[in-house]
C-alpha positions as CSV (number, residue, x, y, z in Angstrom):
1,M,-55.0,73.3,50.9
2,I,-52.7,76.2,50.5
3,D,-53.6,79.5,52.2
4,A,-53.7,82.4,49.7
5,T,-52.9,85.0,52.4
6,A,-49.9,83.0,53.5
7,D,-48.9,82.4,49.9
8,H,-48.8,86.2,49.4
9,A,-46.8,86.6,52.6
10,V,-44.1,84.2,51.3
11,S,-43.9,86.0,48.0
12,A,-43.7,89.4,49.8
13,T,-41.0,88.0,52.1
14,A,-38.9,86.8,49.2
15,A,-39.3,90.1,47.3
16,A,-38.3,92.1,50.4
17,F,-35.4,89.8,51.3
18,V,-32.5,91.5,53.0
19,P,-29.2,89.5,53.1
20,P,-28.0,88.8,56.7
21,P,-24.9,91.2,56.6
22,R,-27.2,94.1,55.8
23,R,-29.2,93.5,59.0
24,A,-28.4,95.7,62.0
25,A,-28.4,92.8,64.4
26,W,-26.0,90.8,62.2
27,R,-23.6,93.7,62.2
28,R,-24.0,94.1,66.0
29,L,-23.1,90.4,66.4
30,Q,-20.0,90.8,64.2
31,A,-18.8,93.7,66.4
32,L,-19.4,91.6,69.6
33,A,-17.6,88.6,68.2
34,A,-14.6,90.8,67.2
35,A,-14.3,92.4,70.7
36,P,-12.2,90.8,73.4
37,Q,-14.1,88.0,75.0
38,P,-13.6,86.3,78.4
39,H,-12.5,82.7,78.2
40,L,-15.3,80.2,78.5
41,W,-13.9,78.9,81.8
42,Q,-14.2,82.4,83.2
43,R,-17.9,82.5,82.3
44,L,-18.5,79.2,84.0
45,A,-16.5,80.1,87.0
46,A,-18.5,83.3,87.5
47,Q,-21.6,81.3,88.2
48,D,-23.7,84.2,86.9
49,Q,-27.3,83.2,87.9
50,A,-28.9,85.6,85.4
51,R,-26.8,84.0,82.6
52,T,-27.7,80.5,83.8
53,R,-31.4,81.3,83.8
54,A,-31.3,82.9,80.4
55,L,-29.4,80.0,78.9
56,T,-31.5,77.1,80.3
57,F,-34.6,76.0,78.4
58,E,-37.3,73.5,78.9
59,A,-39.9,72.2,76.4
60,A,-42.0,69.0,76.2
61,G,-39.9,67.4,78.9
62,L,-36.6,68.2,77.3
63,T,-34.0,70.4,79.1
64,L,-31.3,72.4,77.3
65,D,-28.4,73.7,79.3
66,A,-26.5,76.2,77.1
67,T,-24.3,77.6,79.8
68,H,-21.2,76.0,78.1
69,Q,-21.7,78.3,75.1
70,A,-19.1,81.0,74.6
71,L,-21.4,84.0,75.0
72,G,-22.9,86.3,77.6
73,L,-26.2,88.0,78.0
74,T,-25.2,90.8,75.6
75,E,-24.6,88.4,72.8
76,W,-27.7,86.4,73.6
77,E,-29.9,89.5,73.4
78,A,-28.3,90.4,70.1
79,L,-29.1,86.9,68.7
80,L,-32.7,87.4,69.8
81,A,-32.7,90.7,68.0
82,L,-31.4,88.9,64.9
83,A,-34.3,86.4,65.0
84,A,-36.8,89.3,65.2
85,E,-35.2,91.3,62.4
86,S,-35.1,88.1,60.3
87,R,-38.9,87.7,60.8
88,V,-38.5,84.1,62.0
89,A,-42.0,84.1,63.6
90,E,-43.6,85.4,60.4
91,Q,-42.0,82.6,58.4
92,A,-43.0,80.0,60.9
93,E,-46.6,81.3,60.6
94,A,-46.4,80.9,56.8
95,L,-45.2,77.3,57.2
96,R,-48.0,76.2,59.5
97,R,-50.7,77.9,57.4
98,G,-49.7,75.8,54.4
99,A,-48.0,78.5,52.3
100,P,-45.7,77.1,49.6
101,V,-42.6,77.6,51.7
102,N,-40.9,75.1,49.4
103,A,-40.9,77.8,46.8
104,T,-38.7,76.2,44.2
105,E,-41.1,73.3,43.9
106,G,-44.3,75.3,44.7
107,R,-45.2,73.2,47.7
108,A,-46.1,73.5,51.3
109,A,-44.1,71.8,54.0
110,L,-46.8,70.6,56.3
111,H,-45.1,67.7,58.1
112,V,-46.3,69.4,61.3
113,A,-49.9,68.5,60.3
114,L,-49.0,64.8,60.5
115,R,-48.6,65.1,64.2
116,G,-51.3,67.7,64.8
117,S,-54.3,66.2,63.1
118,H,-56.4,66.2,66.4
119,W,-55.8,70.0,66.9
120,A,-59.2,71.4,66.5
121,D,-57.9,74.9,65.7
122,A,-55.1,73.8,63.4
123,P,-54.1,76.6,61.1
124,W,-53.8,74.2,58.1
125,G,-57.5,73.4,58.3
126,E,-59.8,70.4,59.0
127,T,-59.6,69.1,55.4
128,I,-55.9,68.2,55.9
129,N,-56.6,66.9,59.4
130,R,-59.2,64.5,58.1
131,A,-56.9,63.2,55.3
132,V,-54.1,62.7,57.8
133,R,-56.2,60.9,60.3
134,Q,-57.7,58.6,57.7
135,E,-54.3,57.5,56.4
136,L,-52.8,57.3,59.9
137,D,-55.7,55.0,61.0
138,R,-55.2,52.7,57.9
139,M,-51.5,52.5,58.6
140,L,-51.9,51.8,62.3
141,E,-54.5,49.1,61.6
142,A,-52.1,47.3,59.4
143,A,-49.4,47.6,62.0
144,E,-51.7,46.1,64.7
145,R,-52.6,43.2,62.4
146,L,-49.0,42.4,61.9
147,R,-48.3,42.7,65.7
148,A,-51.3,40.4,66.4
149,G,-50.1,37.6,64.1
150,A,-53.2,38.3,62.0
151,W,-51.3,38.9,58.7
152,P,-50.5,35.5,57.2
153,G,-48.1,35.0,54.4
154,T,-49.0,32.9,51.3
155,G,-48.5,29.6,53.2
156,G,-50.7,30.7,56.0
157,A,-48.0,31.2,58.7
158,P,-48.1,34.7,60.3
159,I,-45.5,37.3,59.3
160,T,-42.7,37.5,61.8
161,D,-40.2,39.6,59.9
162,V,-40.8,43.0,58.3
163,V,-38.1,44.3,56.0
164,N,-38.1,48.1,55.2
165,L,-36.7,48.9,51.7
166,G,-36.0,52.6,51.4
167,I,-33.2,55.1,51.3
168,G,-32.7,58.6,52.7
169,G,-35.7,59.8,54.6
170,S,-37.5,56.5,53.9
171,D,-34.8,54.8,56.0
172,L,-32.9,57.1,58.4
173,G,-35.8,58.3,60.5
174,P,-37.6,55.0,60.9
175,R,-34.4,53.1,61.5
176,M,-33.3,55.6,64.1
177,A,-36.6,55.5,65.9
178,V,-36.9,51.7,65.9
179,Q,-33.5,51.4,67.4
180,A,-34.1,54.2,70.0
181,L,-37.4,52.6,71.1
182,A,-36.2,48.9,71.1
183,A,-37.2,48.6,74.7
184,H,-40.8,49.1,73.6
185,A,-40.6,46.8,70.6
186,H,-42.9,43.8,69.9
187,P,-41.2,40.6,71.2
188,H,-42.0,38.4,68.2
189,V,-42.3,40.6,65.1
190,R,-38.8,41.8,64.0
191,V,-38.1,44.9,61.9
192,H,-35.1,45.1,59.5
193,F,-33.8,47.8,57.3
194,V,-32.1,47.6,53.9
195,S,-31.2,50.9,52.2
196,N,-28.0,50.2,50.3
197,P,-28.4,48.4,46.9
198,D,-25.0,46.7,47.5
199,A,-25.9,43.0,47.1
200,W,-24.2,42.1,50.4
201,A,-26.4,44.5,52.3
202,L,-29.5,42.7,51.1
203,H,-28.0,39.2,51.3
204,D,-26.9,39.6,54.9
205,T,-30.5,40.4,55.9
206,L,-32.4,37.8,53.7
207,R,-30.2,34.9,54.6
208,R,-31.6,34.9,58.1
209,L,-35.2,35.0,57.1
210,D,-38.0,32.6,56.2
211,P,-39.6,33.7,52.9
212,G,-43.0,32.5,54.0
213,R,-42.9,34.7,57.1
214,T,-41.4,37.8,55.6
215,L,-43.1,41.0,54.5
216,F,-41.4,43.8,52.6
217,I,-42.3,47.5,52.9
218,V,-41.3,49.4,49.8
219,Q,-40.9,53.1,50.8
220,S,-40.4,55.6,48.0
221,K,-42.1,58.9,47.6
222,S,-41.9,58.8,43.9
223,F,-41.9,55.0,43.6
224,T,-39.1,55.4,41.0
225,T,-36.1,55.6,43.4
226,V,-33.5,53.5,41.5
227,E,-31.9,52.0,44.6
228,T,-35.1,51.0,46.2
229,Q,-36.5,49.6,43.0
230,R,-33.4,47.4,42.6
231,L,-33.9,46.1,46.1
232,A,-37.6,45.4,45.6
233,D,-37.0,43.6,42.4
234,S,-34.4,41.4,44.0
235,C,-36.7,40.6,46.9
236,R,-39.5,39.6,44.6
237,R,-37.1,37.2,42.9
238,W,-36.0,35.9,46.3
239,L,-39.7,35.1,47.1
240,T,-40.1,33.5,43.6
241,D,-37.0,31.3,44.0
242,A,-38.4,30.2,47.4
243,G,-41.5,28.8,45.7
244,V,-43.8,31.8,46.1
245,A,-45.0,32.6,42.6
246,P,-45.3,36.3,41.7
247,E,-49.1,36.1,41.4
248,R,-49.3,34.8,45.0
249,Q,-46.9,37.3,46.6
250,A,-49.4,40.0,47.5
251,P,-49.5,39.2,51.2
252,H,-45.7,39.8,51.3
253,W,-45.8,43.4,50.1
254,I,-46.7,46.8,51.4
255,A,-45.9,50.1,49.6
256,V,-45.7,53.6,51.0
257,T,-45.6,56.4,48.4
258,A,-47.0,59.7,47.1
259,H,-47.8,57.9,43.9
260,P,-50.0,54.8,44.7
261,D,-50.8,54.2,41.1
262,R,-47.2,53.3,40.4
263,A,-47.1,50.9,43.4
264,V,-50.2,49.2,42.1
265,A,-48.7,48.9,38.6
266,W,-45.6,47.3,40.2
267,G,-47.8,44.7,41.9
268,V,-48.7,45.9,45.4
269,P,-52.5,45.8,46.1
270,R,-54.1,49.2,46.6
271,T,-55.4,48.1,50.0
272,Q,-51.8,47.6,51.0
273,T,-50.5,50.8,49.6
274,F,-50.3,53.8,52.0
275,V,-49.9,57.3,50.9
276,F,-48.3,60.5,52.0
277,W,-48.4,63.8,50.3
278,D,-46.1,66.0,48.2
279,W,-46.1,68.5,51.0
280,V,-44.2,66.0,53.2
281,G,-40.4,66.0,52.5
282,G,-38.6,62.7,52.9
283,R,-36.4,63.9,55.8
284,Y,-39.6,65.0,57.6
285,S,-41.7,61.9,56.8
286,L,-41.2,59.8,60.0
287,W,-44.6,61.1,61.2
288,S,-46.4,59.8,58.1
289,A,-47.0,56.2,56.8
290,I,-43.2,56.1,56.3
291,G,-43.3,55.5,60.0
292,L,-45.0,52.1,59.5
293,P,-41.9,50.0,60.5
294,L,-41.9,51.9,63.8
295,A,-45.6,51.4,64.3
296,V,-45.1,47.7,63.7
297,A,-42.3,47.7,66.4
298,I,-44.0,49.8,69.1
299,G,-47.7,49.6,68.2
300,R,-50.5,52.1,67.9
301,A,-50.3,53.6,71.4
302,G,-46.5,54.1,71.1
303,F,-46.7,55.7,67.7
304,E,-49.5,58.1,68.9
305,Q,-47.2,59.0,71.8
306,L,-44.4,59.8,69.4
307,L,-46.8,62.1,67.5
308,A,-48.0,63.7,70.7
309,G,-44.4,64.5,71.8
310,A,-43.6,66.1,68.5
311,H,-46.8,68.1,68.6
312,A,-46.1,69.3,72.1
313,L,-42.7,70.6,70.9
314,D,-44.4,72.2,67.9
315,R,-46.8,74.1,70.1
316,H,-43.8,75.2,72.3
317,A,-41.9,76.4,69.2
318,W,-44.9,78.5,68.0
319,E,-46.1,79.8,71.3
320,A,-43.2,80.2,73.7
321,P,-41.6,83.7,73.8
322,P,-38.4,83.9,71.8
323,E,-36.2,84.1,74.9
324,R,-37.6,80.8,76.2
325,N,-37.9,79.0,72.9
326,L,-35.8,75.9,73.0
327,P,-35.5,75.1,69.3
328,L,-34.9,78.8,68.5
329,A,-32.1,78.8,71.1
330,L,-30.5,75.8,69.3
331,A,-30.8,77.7,66.0
332,L,-29.4,81.0,67.3
333,L,-26.5,79.3,69.2
334,G,-25.7,77.3,66.1
335,I,-25.6,80.5,64.0
336,W,-23.4,82.2,66.7
337,N,-20.9,79.4,66.4
338,R,-21.1,78.9,62.7
339,N,-21.0,82.6,61.5
340,F,-19.4,84.5,64.4
341,R,-17.1,81.9,66.2
342,G,-15.6,80.1,63.2
343,C,-17.0,76.6,63.8
344,P,-17.7,75.0,60.4
345,T,-18.7,71.6,61.9
346,H,-21.3,70.5,64.5
347,L,-20.8,67.3,66.5
348,L,-23.6,65.3,68.1
349,A,-22.1,63.4,71.0
350,I,-24.8,60.9,72.0
351,Y,-24.5,59.4,75.5
352,A,-27.4,57.0,75.2
353,W,-26.7,53.7,73.4
354,R,-30.1,53.3,71.7
355,L,-30.0,56.8,70.3
356,G,-26.9,55.9,68.3
357,E,-28.6,56.5,64.9
358,F,-29.9,59.9,65.9
359,A,-26.7,61.7,64.6
360,R,-27.2,60.2,61.1
361,H,-30.8,61.3,61.0
362,V,-30.0,64.8,62.0
363,Q,-27.1,64.8,59.5
364,Q,-29.5,64.3,56.7
365,L,-32.1,66.7,58.2
366,D,-29.6,69.5,58.6
367,M,-27.2,69.1,55.7
368,E,-29.9,68.3,53.1
369,S,-32.0,71.2,54.3
370,N,-29.4,73.9,54.8
371,G,-26.6,72.8,52.5
372,K,-27.5,75.7,50.1
373,R,-25.4,78.3,48.3
374,V,-28.1,80.8,47.1
375,H,-30.5,83.0,49.0
376,V,-34.3,82.8,48.5
377,D,-34.0,85.5,45.9
378,G,-31.5,83.5,43.9
379,S,-28.5,85.6,44.8
380,P,-25.3,83.9,46.0
381,V,-25.3,83.5,49.8
382,A,-23.5,86.3,51.6
383,V,-22.7,84.2,54.6
384,D,-21.8,80.6,55.5
385,T,-24.8,78.4,55.7
386,G,-25.3,74.9,57.1
387,P,-22.4,73.3,59.0
388,I,-21.0,69.8,58.5
389,V,-23.0,67.7,60.9
390,W,-21.4,64.5,62.3
391,G,-21.2,62.4,65.4
392,G,-22.3,59.2,67.2
393,Q,-21.8,57.5,70.5
394,G,-20.0,59.9,72.8
395,L,-18.2,57.4,75.1
396,D,-16.8,55.5,72.1
397,A,-15.8,58.9,70.5
398,Q,-13.8,59.8,73.6
399,H,-11.4,57.0,72.6
400,A,-11.4,58.0,68.9
401,Y,-11.8,61.6,67.7
402,F,-12.2,63.5,70.9
403,Q,-8.5,64.0,70.9
404,L,-8.9,66.4,68.0
405,L,-11.6,68.3,69.9
406,H,-9.2,68.8,72.9
407,Q,-6.0,69.6,71.1
408,G,-6.6,69.8,67.4
409,T,-6.8,72.9,65.2
410,H,-10.4,72.6,64.0
411,R,-13.1,74.6,65.8
412,V,-16.1,72.4,66.6
413,A,-19.4,73.1,68.3
414,V,-20.9,70.2,70.2
415,D,-24.4,69.0,71.3
416,F,-24.1,66.5,74.2
417,I,-27.3,64.5,74.4
418,G,-28.1,62.3,77.4
419,V,-31.1,60.4,78.9
420,C,-31.7,60.9,82.6
421,Q,-33.5,57.7,83.5
422,D,-32.5,54.2,82.3
423,D,-35.0,51.3,82.0
424,T,-32.3,48.7,81.4
425,P,-33.0,45.5,83.5
426,L,-29.4,45.0,84.3
427,P,-28.8,44.7,88.1
428,A,-26.1,47.3,88.0
429,A,-27.9,49.6,85.6
430,D,-27.6,52.6,87.9
431,E,-23.9,52.3,88.1
432,H,-23.6,52.2,84.3
433,R,-25.9,55.2,84.0
434,R,-23.8,57.2,86.5
435,L,-20.6,56.4,84.6
436,V,-22.2,57.5,81.3
437,H,-23.5,60.8,82.8
438,A,-20.2,61.5,84.6
439,N,-18.4,61.2,81.2
440,L,-20.9,63.5,79.5
441,R,-20.5,66.2,82.0
442,A,-16.8,65.8,82.3
443,Q,-16.2,66.1,78.6
444,A,-18.4,69.2,78.3
445,R,-16.5,70.8,81.1
446,A,-13.0,69.8,79.9
447,L,-13.7,71.0,76.4
448,A,-15.0,74.3,77.8
449,I,-12.3,75.2,80.4
450,G,-9.3,73.4,79.0
451,R,-6.0,73.8,81.0
452,D,-3.6,76.7,80.5
453,P,0.2,76.4,80.5
454,Q,0.5,77.6,84.1
455,A,-2.0,75.0,85.4
456,T,-0.4,72.3,83.3
457,A,3.1,73.1,84.7
458,E,1.7,72.9,88.3
459,A,0.1,69.5,87.5
460,L,3.4,68.2,86.1
461,R,5.3,69.4,89.2
462,A,2.7,67.5,91.3
463,E,3.9,64.4,89.5
464,R,7.4,65.1,90.9
465,L,8.9,65.9,87.5
466,D,12.0,68.1,87.3
467,E,11.8,71.5,85.7
468,T,13.4,70.4,82.5
469,E,10.6,67.8,82.0
470,V,8.0,70.3,83.1
471,R,9.1,72.7,80.4
472,R,9.4,70.0,77.8
473,L,5.9,68.4,78.4
474,T,3.9,71.6,79.2
475,P,3.1,72.4,75.5
476,H,2.0,68.8,74.9
477,R,-0.3,68.6,77.9
478,T,-1.9,72.0,77.6
479,Y,-5.5,72.2,76.4
480,P,-6.9,75.5,74.9
481,G,-10.5,74.9,75.9
482,G,-13.2,77.3,74.7
483,T,-15.1,74.6,72.8
484,P,-18.8,75.6,72.9
485,S,-21.4,73.0,73.7
486,N,-25.1,72.3,74.6
487,L,-26.2,69.7,77.1
488,L,-29.5,68.4,76.0
489,W,-31.3,66.0,78.3
490,L,-34.3,63.7,77.8
491,P,-36.0,62.6,81.1
492,R,-36.3,59.1,79.6
493,L,-36.1,57.5,76.2
494,D,-39.7,56.8,75.3
495,P,-41.9,57.6,72.3
496,F,-43.1,60.9,73.6
497,H,-39.7,62.4,74.4
498,L,-38.1,60.9,71.2
499,G,-40.9,62.7,69.2
500,A,-40.1,65.9,71.0
501,L,-36.3,65.6,70.4
502,V,-36.7,65.0,66.7
503,A,-39.2,67.9,66.3
504,A,-36.8,70.2,68.2
505,Y,-34.1,69.7,65.6
506,E,-36.6,70.1,62.7
507,H,-37.6,73.5,64.1
508,K,-33.9,74.4,64.7
509,V,-33.1,73.7,61.1
510,F,-36.1,75.7,59.8
511,Y,-35.2,78.7,62.0
512,Q,-31.6,78.8,60.8
513,A,-32.8,78.7,57.2
514,A,-35.1,81.6,57.9
515,I,-32.2,83.6,59.3
516,W,-29.8,82.7,56.6
517,G,-32.4,83.4,53.9
518,I,-32.3,80.0,52.2
519,H,-34.8,77.4,51.1
520,P,-34.6,74.3,53.5
521,F,-37.2,72.1,51.8
522,D,-35.7,71.3,48.4
523,Q,-32.7,69.2,47.6
524,W,-31.7,69.8,44.0
525,G,-28.2,68.5,44.5
526,V,-29.6,65.1,45.5
527,E,-31.9,65.2,42.4
528,L,-28.9,65.9,40.1
529,G,-27.2,62.8,41.5
530,K,-30.3,60.7,40.9
531,T,-30.5,61.9,37.3
532,L,-26.9,61.2,36.5
533,A,-27.1,57.7,38.1
534,R,-29.6,56.8,35.4
535,T,-27.4,57.9,32.5
536,V,-23.8,57.1,33.4
537,D,-22.1,53.9,32.2
538,N,-23.0,51.1,34.8
539,S,-20.6,48.5,33.4
540,A,-18.0,46.7,35.4
541,C,-15.0,48.3,36.9
542,P,-12.2,49.4,34.5
């Protein structure tokens, strides 16, 4: 399963690790960042066609407009040199060949195989492809039975409500995707998510459901996650209290885990237990049987399109030249802003209502992967690593925290994400879409160009204010601008392009880890929290 040549390559890479500040391209970027820079509005006003071409990218239907970034061609070329000097392509090759790139746990990170199992020349090999296809087919067959009303509960009535019990990667990815693709969802089988063991979170879901028509999916890689086990135990009692004896509850349970024996011991039939492998990290597991709730919602054809979109982006990430590589551009621009422009946080401003959970998914993907303080060789990091990732609905945010972006003291980098075509059946849908798109573009431009004191004073005079008022108000109505942003567009919100979008951010995170020289596939801080939760006093409040 793990390629010995690639294994050696990873070991050699770690042994020969050079911290970022000792790389020539890094020092070049430091010098460029320290030199006088034109204001971002000047770069935009220049309408430099060569710069526009260099900073516009396309992949798997996605379009990235990076012209609102605070850099020119010289800086961009230096960033590309940094990627080459950091051996990003070599590290990507090790990943897809199945090397143990998750070095602290001695595991591969082959989530890309989950969406590439029909690739005849897959570098991870046909053995993995066969295993992935077999489990994918089992999972999709179960989803189709549920969608067809052919999965009866104990009383004989078909299942109409599927409740996903899971936390972290067993919740965020599927939840995000089910919401994003709600327009493609089954009209009669509803999917619900409960991740938080707070009793109200579970109660507010169960109180609306019929026990005889409800099926629970317990999602836990280890099948020992305390929060998920607590939820599952309470749901089993809920069924029992409704008159479904424990020995008759089998039709109401499915498990997804890397340890099927534990699920069977808990009471889930082996035929209703689906597996994924230790080489699939939780935050990368949407493409595995963890995606069962999504498959129930959108069906086999939709789920296969999700995988196809992600695989198309994978192939672009591996085969496009560096200067045209969309996820590499996201990674390099993020490093430019994080390490050379002083932006410790990264905002995802989503201008598509159904993509509202995407920011939370990327927050886990990015911060759990790259929130690291030591390099691959165990030495303390010599540079800042993963940023704080946050965000949500852009139009709502304009009336909440965008004021801080325009006139606050924090430096923030922004990804504006929009969807070009809208399939909403509202009669005035086009008018709504135009309003949303106008706000996206206007905010990106306003944050970039700002308004200097002279222009502010002129605007105040145009309001017929006297000079005393002009002088008094000018400082309060001046906007510094210079906020860097990406404009990332999906042509439409469908399974294929959602798959491509999620995969683009996965590759971005991996590329950044490769450049910073950190391990993105472990999460020892999370594991510490789990351990302590089992040992601390769980008595009532003081």
